[in-house]
C-alpha positions in Angstrom: 39.8 -23.6 73.3 40.3 -23.1 77.4 43.7 -21.6 76.5 42.1 -18.7 74.0 39.7 -18.3 76.8 42.3 -17.9 79.2 44.1 -15.7 76.7 41.5 -13.4 76.0 40.9 -13.0 80.5 44.6 -12.1 80.8 44.8 -9.4 77.8 41.7 -7.6 77.7 40.7 -8.0 81.6 43.3 -9.2 84.1 45.9 -7.2 82.7 43.8 -4.0 83.0 42.9 -4.7 87.0 46.1 -7.0 88.2 48.2 -4.0 87.7 52.4 -4.9 88.0 54.3 -7.3 90.1 55.4 -10.9 90.5 51.4 -12.3 89.9 50.4 -10.6 87.4 53.9 -11.4 85.2 53.2 -14.9 86.0 49.8 -15.2 84.6 51.1 -13.1 81.4 54.2 -15.5 81.0 52.2 -18.4 81.4 50.2 -16.6 78.6 52.7 -16.0 76.3 54.0 -19.7 76.4 50.7 -21.1 75.2 50.8 -18.8 72.2 52.2 -21.4 69.7 50.1 -24.0 70.2 46.4 -22.2 71.1 45.3 -21.2 67.1 47.3 -24.3 65.6 45.6 -27.0 68.1 42.0 -25.3 66.7 42.8 -25.9 63.3 44.6 -29.1 63.4 41.7 -30.2 64.6 39.2 -28.3 62.3 41.7 -30.1 59.7 40.9 -33.4 61.1 37.1 -32.7 61.0 37.5 -31.6 57.4 39.6 -34.4 56.2 36.1 -36.2 54.9 35.0 -33.4 52.9 37.9 -32.0 51.3 37.4 -35.1 48.6 33.6 -35.1 48.6 31.7 -33.6 45.7 30.4 -29.5 46.0 26.9 -30.5 46.4 27.0 -32.7 49.6 29.6 -30.3 51.7 28.0 -26.9 50.3 26.0 -26.5 53.1 27.8 -27.5 56.2 31.3 -26.1 55.0 30.9 -23.5 53.3 27.4 -21.7 53.6 27.0 -22.3 57.3 30.4 -20.7 58.2 29.5 -17.9 55.9 26.2 -17.2 57.6 28.1 -17.5 61.0 30.6 -14.9 60.0 28.3 -12.2 58.8 25.7 -13.0 61.6 28.5 -12.4 64.5 30.3 -10.0 62.4 27.2 -8.0 62.9 26.7 -9.4 66.8 29.9 -8.9 68.1 30.2 -5.2 66.8 27.1 -4.1 67.9 27.4 -5.2 71.4 31.0 -4.1 71.3 29.6 -0.4 70.3 26.9 -0.1 72.5 29.3 -1.1 75.5 32.1 0.8 74.4 29.7 4.0 74.2 28.7 3.4 77.6 32.2 3.0 79.2 34.3 5.9 77.6 32.3 9.3 77.2 32.7 11.1 73.6 32.9 7.5 72.1 32.9 8.2 68.0 30.1 5.4 66.8 30.1 6.8 63.4 33.6 5.6 63.3 33.1 2.4 65.2 30.3 1.3 62.4 32.5 2.0 60.1 35.2 0.2 61.0 32.9 -2.9 62.3 31.6 -3.1 58.4 35.5 -3.2 56.5 35.7 -6.1 58.8 33.1 -8.1 57.0 35.9 -7.9 54.5 38.9 -8.5 56.4 38.1 -10.2 59.1 39.5 -9.4 62.8 37.3 -10.4 65.7 35.9 -13.3 63.7 39.2 -14.1 61.9 39.5 -17.6 62.9 36.0 -18.7 60.7 37.2 -16.6 57.8 40.4 -19.0 57.8 38.5 -22.1 58.2 36.6 -21.0 55.2 39.8 -20.0 53.7 41.8 -23.3 54.7 38.9 -25.6 53.4 39.2 -24.1 50.2 42.6 -24.3 49.9 43.2 -27.8 51.2 40.6 -29.1 48.6 42.2 -27.7 45.8 45.7 -28.5 47.0 44.8 -32.2 47.5 46.4 -33.5 44.3 49.3 -31.8 44.8 52.0 -33.8 46.1 52.0 -33.8 49.9 55.3 -32.6 50.5 54.9 -29.8 48.1 51.4 -28.7 49.7 52.8 -29.2 53.3 56.5 -27.4 52.8 54.3 -24.3 51.0 52.4 -24.1 53.8 55.2 -24.1 56.6 57.0 -21.7 54.6 54.0 -19.3 54.6 53.9 -19.7 58.2 57.7 -19.6 59.0 57.3 -16.1 57.5 54.0 -15.2 59.0 55.5 -12.8 61.7 56.4 -10.4 58.8 52.9 -10.0 57.4 51.1 -6.8 58.3 49.4 -7.0 61.5 46.8 -7.8 63.0 45.4 -11.0 61.0 47.6 -11.9 58.0 50.0 -13.3 60.6 47.4 -15.6 62.3 46.0 -16.6 58.8 49.9 -17.6 57.4 50.4 -19.5 60.3 47.2 -21.6 60.6 47.3 -23.3 57.6 50.0 -25.6 57.9 48.3 -27.3 61.3 45.0 -27.3 59.2 46.7 -28.9 56.3 48.2 -31.6 58.5 45.4 -32.6 59.6 43.4 -32.7 56.6 45.8 -34.7 54.9 47.6 -37.0 57.5 45.0 -37.6 60.5 46.3 -41.5 60.9 49.9 -39.4 62.2 47.9 -37.4 64.4 45.8 -40.4 66.1 49.5 -42.2 65.9 50.7 -39.3 68.0 47.9 -40.0 71.0 48.3 -43.4 70.6 51.9 -43.0 71.8 50.8 -41.0 75.0 52.1 -41.9 78.3 54.1 -39.7 80.8 57.6 -40.1 80.1 55.9 -38.9 76.4 54.4 -36.5 77.8 56.8 -34.8 80.2 59.5 -35.1 77.4 57.8 -33.3 74.7 56.8 -31.0 77.6 60.4 -29.7 78.3 60.8 -29.4 74.3 58.2 -27.2 74.3 59.5 -25.5 77.4 62.4 -25.2 75.3 61.3 -24.0 72.4 59.0 -21.0 73.7 62.2 -20.0 75.3 64.3 -19.8 72.3 61.5 -17.5 70.9 61.9 -15.3 73.6 65.9 -15.4 73.2 66.0 -14.7 69.9 62.7 -13.1 68.8 59.4 -13.7 67.8 60.2 -12.0 63.9 63.2 -14.4 63.3 62.1 -16.4 60.2 60.9 -19.8 61.7 61.0 -19.3 65.4 57.3 -19.6 65.6 57.3 -23.5 64.0 59.3 -25.8 66.4 57.3 -24.9 69.6 54.1 -25.1 67.3 54.5 -28.7 66.3 55.9 -29.9 69.6 53.5 -28.2 71.4 50.6 -29.7 69.5 52.2 -33.4 69.9 52.6 -32.1 74.1 48.9 -31.1 74.0 47.7 -34.5 72.2 49.3 -36.6 74.5 47.7 -35.1 77.5 44.6 -34.8 75.9 45.1 -38.3 75.3 45.8 -39.0 79.0 43.4 -36.9 80.3 40.4 -38.9 78.7 40.7 -41.7 81.6 40.4 -39.1 84.4 37.6 -38.0 86.1 37.3 -34.8 84.2 37.1 -36.1 80.9 33.3 -36.0 80.5 33.6 -32.0 81.4 36.2 -31.4 78.5 34.6 -33.5 76.5 31.6 -31.5 76.9 34.0 -28.0 76.4 35.2 -29.9 72.9 31.9 -30.2 71.8 30.7 -26.4 72.7 33.9 -24.9 70.8 31.7 -22.8 68.1 29.8 -20.7 71.2 32.7 -20.5 73.1 34.7 -19.0 70.7 31.9 -16.6 69.5 30.5 -15.9 73.0 33.9 -15.3 75.1 34.8 -11.9 74.2 31.2 -10.6 74.8 31.3 -11.7 78.2 34.3 -10.7 79.1 33.9 -6.8 77.4 30.3 -7.1 79.5 32.7 -8.1 82.9 35.1 -5.0 81.8 32.2 -2.8 82.2 30.9 -4.1 85.6 34.4 -4.3 87.1 36.1 -0.7 85.5 32.9 1.2 85.7 29.8 -0.4 87.9 32.1 -2.1 91.0 35.3 -0.1 90.3 35.7 -0.1 94.0 34.9 -3.7 94.6 37.5 -4.2 91.9 40.4 -1.9 93.3 39.9 -4.1 97.0 39.2 -7.6 95.4 42.5 -6.6 93.9 44.8 -6.0 97.1 44.2 -9.3 98.3 47.5 -11.2 96.8 45.1 -14.8 97.0 42.2 -13.2 95.0 45.3 -11.8 92.6 46.7 -14.9 92.4 43.3 -17.1 91.5 41.2 -14.7 89.7 42.2 -15.5 86.1 41.4 -19.0 86.5 38.3 -18.4 88.4 37.2 -16.3 86.2 38.2 -18.5 83.4 35.6 -21.2 84.5 32.9 -18.3 85.6 32.9 -17.8 81.9 32.7 -21.0 80.2 30.2 -22.1 82.6 27.7 -19.2 81.8 28.7 -19.9 77.9 27.5 -23.7 78.2 24.5 -22.3 80.0 23.7 -20.0 77.7 23.8 -22.5 74.6 22.0 -24.9 76.3 19.2 -22.4 76.9 19.3 -21.5 73.2 18.5 -24.6 72.1 16.0 -25.0 74.7 14.2 -22.1 73.3 14.4 -22.4 69.4 17.3 -20.4 69.1 19.6 -22.7 67.1 19.9 -20.5 64.7 22.7 -18.1 66.4 25.0 -21.1 65.7 24.1 -22.9 63.1 22.4 -21.9 59.8 18.5 -22.9 59.5 18.5 -25.9 56.7 15.2 -23.6 55.2 17.2 -20.5 54.5 19.9 -22.4 52.8 17.1 -24.5 50.6 15.7 -21.1 50.1 18.8 -19.8 48.6 19.3 -22.7 46.3 15.8 -22.7 44.8 16.2 -18.5 44.3 19.3 -19.5 42.4 17.8 -21.9 40.4 14.6 -19.7 39.9 16.4 -17.0 38.9 19.0 -19.7 36.3 15.7 -21.1 34.9 
């Protein structure tokens, strides 16, 4: 989750104020190296969490695995679109509100900002219906789809195609994932870290559109990150990382909101202050890290506040709403 926030901080905020130079290039390169593992890791963990659910009856999983995700998808597509339109209207004179509203409405059918929720729904159905298929066939098909992902039309299709393999690995092979973490030690972590850097360098030199070029970096990178995560459980930052892990959904939903608000503040309201800050090499060097920490900290606080004032409905479908929908459907059938 930290890697995802870092990516958006760099691409949607920092790159617009840092300008050119060695420091900006360093952070852009660091973000690019994390690309092969960011979302694959998220979907692997999501698959692990769904490993038991794909075996259960529909009536036992409809609320948590289907309707809750649909609820979040629709609710936050509307919230993010409304917020984006409002802030962009403030930032850009002559901004076409109606065109943006139409585009946002279309994103309900073909996702953009909320594509990862759409993917979780899609992957769950696929994993459930393929569970009786031979494992080799399922994973080979998903691997081929992932390998060809860069050939698919932008912006969402490549990500949807690439993530399925990792979700299926998590859902079908949870014991294998656990086995990787059991083998975590410094030597193995360093070894897989070097292999991951080599695989990323291969993408750079061969080109991102080459068939299957993302697979080695994705698979090796996941092993590297899993081992690092296991080793970090014995350190002082373990509790903080676990808290972030438990708050993954709110961070996913809210971090782009905060980044867009920050853009308005830094680009419009405090433009001179921003220019002065970026004139300092030290501030320019540590700025992405500081902003990343601040954004996650603010989201953790907002989430806690929302739960405290009874606004859980922002992050989870109310049980009563689901029961009302079921009761209404039964009434229509009667």
